[in-house]
Residue, then its C-alpha position, 0 to 999 in steps of 0.5 A: m381404746i377407741q370408740i366410734s359412735g359408741f362402738p369399738f374401732q377396728l383398724n382395717n387395711n382399707w384405711q390408708l395411714g402413714d407411720i405417724e398416724k399408726t403410732i398415734i392409733k397404737h398409743m390410743q388403743d393401748a391407753p387405759v382411757s377411752f377416746s370417743y368420736s362421733s365419726l371416722t371423719e372426726l378421728s381422721f381429723e385429729l390424726k391429721v392435726r396431731k401428725n402436723i403438730i409433730n411435723s411443725a415441731k420438727e420444722m421449727k427444730q430445723s429453723q433459725a428461730a432463736f430461743t430468748s426471753f420476752e425482753y429480747a423477742r423479735c419478729n418480722p415487722q412486715y407481718w407483725h408489730l412487736t409489742p412492749a411486752g414482747g408479743f407479736q400482734l398481727k398487722p392490719g391487712v396481713k393474712p394470718s396464714d401468711a404471718i404464721q408461715d413467715i415464722y417458718r420461711n424467714s425464721s432468722l428474723y424471729a426470737f421467742e420463748c418456748a410457750t410462744a413456740s408451742v402455740i406457734v407450732i399448733y397454729h402452723a399445724v392447724l393451718n396445714s390441716i384446714g387450709t389458708h381460707l378457713f384459717d384466715s377466717l377463724f384467726q383474724n386477730l392473732y396475737l402471739y404471747s406466751w400461752h395466749t391463744d384465739s378461742d377457736l383454737g380450743i386450747f385446754t390442759f389437764y393432768s394425765n399419766h398417758f400422753l399421745p404423740g402431738d401433745v404438748v407436755y411440761f418439764n418443771n425445774p423448781d430450783y431454777d437459777p433466778r439469773t436464768p429464769w427462762y430455764r424454769g421449765i420446758n414446754a415440749v411436743l411429744l414426737n412419734d418416736g417417744r422423744f420431745f421437741g422443746h424450742g431452744f432444747s432441740i429434740r431429746t429424750a425425757e432424760q436428756m431434757i431433765e439433764i439440761l434443766n438440772e444444769k440450770r439450777i441454783p448452785g448447790s441444789h439437789q432437787s431434780s427437774y422432772f417430767t410433769n403429768l400436765v398435757t396441753r392440746p387443742s380441742f380437735s373435736y371443736l376444730a373439726r366442726f369448722v371443716s364439716p360440710e354442715r358447719s353453721q355461721r356464728g354470730y358471736k366469738l368469745q375473745h380471750p383476755i391477754r395476760h402479760h406476765n414477763k415470765s418465760s417458759i411457763s406451763y399453760v396451768q401457770y398462765l391460767h393462774y396469772l389469767n385468773q388473777l387478772i380476771k379477779v382484779 
């Protein structure tokens, strides 16, 4: 169910929506949980970003960016500094929007694993949703590594039995072969047709994703890979504040710490676990 300012939302013919937005709306309306918005503008913004996440995932599928581990990561040195950990640090004087767009424009120069790919897809979608000027203002110190993100992206994760197109989900492979640890799982974007995009795995159904992971298990294993109920998404309502005409200037911005771990294809929950270990130390 969808609520706007506490009242049930009713889709009418005056609201011009594309097929992707209509699919997202239907998923929301059929969900056993309520989606609440302060205004139609806020709902419209989330639909826009979700649609762009789906389109950015499809664009990455068509790109020449390679799937690899952190050890063999690569990027365009014109825009990024490749750190020893395999992360991409934005170079001084480079606009964040130009650097993100370059990953798609010169994709053959890039290689990264699937958690980093998910973050890139979300950044690219947000860029296409809010424009270059605001994007460059918000994300001035971009660093791409696993699930590390700028605080203004508002990434969060939770467990749910209901998923919406544009969500990032996770397929877990508990018995992955230690010789190929990058197959410990797949971070994948749920598309509008019910299939999933996972960097390095193309666009496939859930059953096909599991089948691929099962081929990468310890020899003799009988424990199947599986689709988890983990959902990761940006905070659409938080991002919507920045595009509001009433937005106010902030004096302080929280910076997330960086946790290097050298484990490809982990879920956001696992990254938070590593991050908490760093904070405790």
